[in-house]
N, C-alpha and C positions, 0 to 999 in steps of 0.2 A: 772119187766122186760117184762113180758108177756103183760101187759097192753100197754107198749110202742110199742111193736112189733105189736099189733092189731091196735093201733092208726096209726102207720106208714103205714100199709097195707090199712087202710081206706083212708089216705091222698093220696096214690098213685092212687087210682081209682076215687076219688071224684073231683069235680070241684073246681078250686082255688077260694079263697075268695078275693084275692087282685084285684086291678083295673089293666087294660091293659094300663098303662100310656103312654108309647112311641107311642102306636098305636091309642089310643083314649084319648082325653083330659079329665083330671080329673074334676069332677064336682066342681063348686064354693061352698064354705061354705055359710051358711045362713048369710046374712048381708055383703056379699063380696062387697068391694068398688072397682069398676072398672073404666073404662075410663070416663073422665069428658067431658060432652057435653055442647056446648055453643049455646045459642039462642040470636042472635044479636038484634032481635026485642024487646026483653024484657030488654036488658042491658041498664043501665043508665051511664055507663063508669065512675064509682066512683073510680076505680082503687084499691079497697080494696083487691080483689083477687090476684092482682099482688103484692101488698105490703106484704101480709101474706104468700105467697107461699115459703116454706122453700128452695127447690132447684132452684127457679127462672124459673119454667116451663111456666109461663104465662108472657107475655110482651105485652103491649099496645104501638103501634107506632102511632104517630100523622101524619095523612096523609094530612091534610089541616089545616094549622096554623090559618088562619083567621076565620074559622068556629069552630075550636077545634075538628074536627072529628077525631076519633081514630079507630084503627083496632086491633082487638083481635088476638093474636098469642099464640098458645099453642104447646108445645113439649111434646107429650104423652110418648116419650122414655126417657125423663128426669124427668117426674113426678113420685113422690113416692106414689101417690094415698092415701094421708093422709086425704083428704076431708076437709081441712081447708078453702080452697077457697069457696067451696060450703056452708059451715056453716057461713062464714062471709058475704056472698052476701045478700044485703038488699032485693033483689028480690028472696026470698027463693023458690027453686024448679021451677024457671022460667028462669032466665038468665043462670045459671049454674046448671046442674044436674049431678049426678054420676050414670052412668048406671051400670048394673051388668055384662056387657060383658067385656071380656078381649081383650087387644090389641094383634094382632098377632106379633110374633117376627119380628124384622127388618131383612128382607132377601134381596132378589133380587129386590123386589118392596116395595113401601111404601104404607101402608094402608091409604086410603083416605075416608073421610066422611065429609059431610057439617058441622056437629056439632063440628068438631075438629078445626075449625078456618082457617084463611088464610094461615098461614105458612106451615103446613103439607101438604095442598092441592096444594102448589106451588112447592114442592119438587119432582124432577123427579128421581134423582139417589140417593139411600140410603147412598152411600158413601159420599155424600155432605152434609148430614144432620147436622153434627156437625159444619162444617165450615160455612154453611149458618145460623145456629142458632147464632153463635158468631158474624157474620155480622149484623144480625137482632138486637142483644143486643145493638151493637154500634149505629146502626141507631135509635133505640128506644130512647136511652139516648140523642143523639143529637137532635132528633125531640122534646123531652120534653124541652130541653134547648132553642130551638127556640120558642116554645110555650110560655115559661116563659118570654122570652125577649120581645115577641110580646105583651103579656099582660101588662108587665111593661111599654112599650112605650105607649100603649093605655091609661093606667092610668095616665101617665105623661101628655099626650096630653089632656086628659079630665080635669085634674087639671089646666093646663095652659089655656085652653079655659074658664074654670069657673073663674080664676083669671082675665082674659081679659074681661070677661062679667061684673065682679064686678067693674073693673076700668071704663069701659064705662058707667055703671050706676051712678057711683060717679061723673063723668064728667058732667052729665046731670043736 
């Protein structure tokens, strides 16, 4: 009992050992998987990251059907930071990287950074985030359908041209 009393008195006058969480951010543990950053220059647009992403936080939207140009869109507030997209990327530590920094909470403003992609940098009002992401998912799906149809028509045209060329050669 006396030992407990002495320990209690020591604790009353000593500095606390705990962290000051609400006032200071807690330090990230070693190996912390933070925000996913994108480098468009190194991306080959293979769509592997989009296909493997469990919550669907990565979407590629086809912006030009004829050239097949795609736009990377990432929702860091939907991401679960599992790192699956980074590990499946053929351009390891080039196109997608996982930084050790944390995304700030969604508040009155939306955190913007070039490496987060097009979607998050176009959002002005944080209250619109969910609605705009839903619209983007629909647009991305429609653009993929248009690209598939364009490629199909291109293949059919190439096949028809080849058949026409064979017929013309046979007539000679």
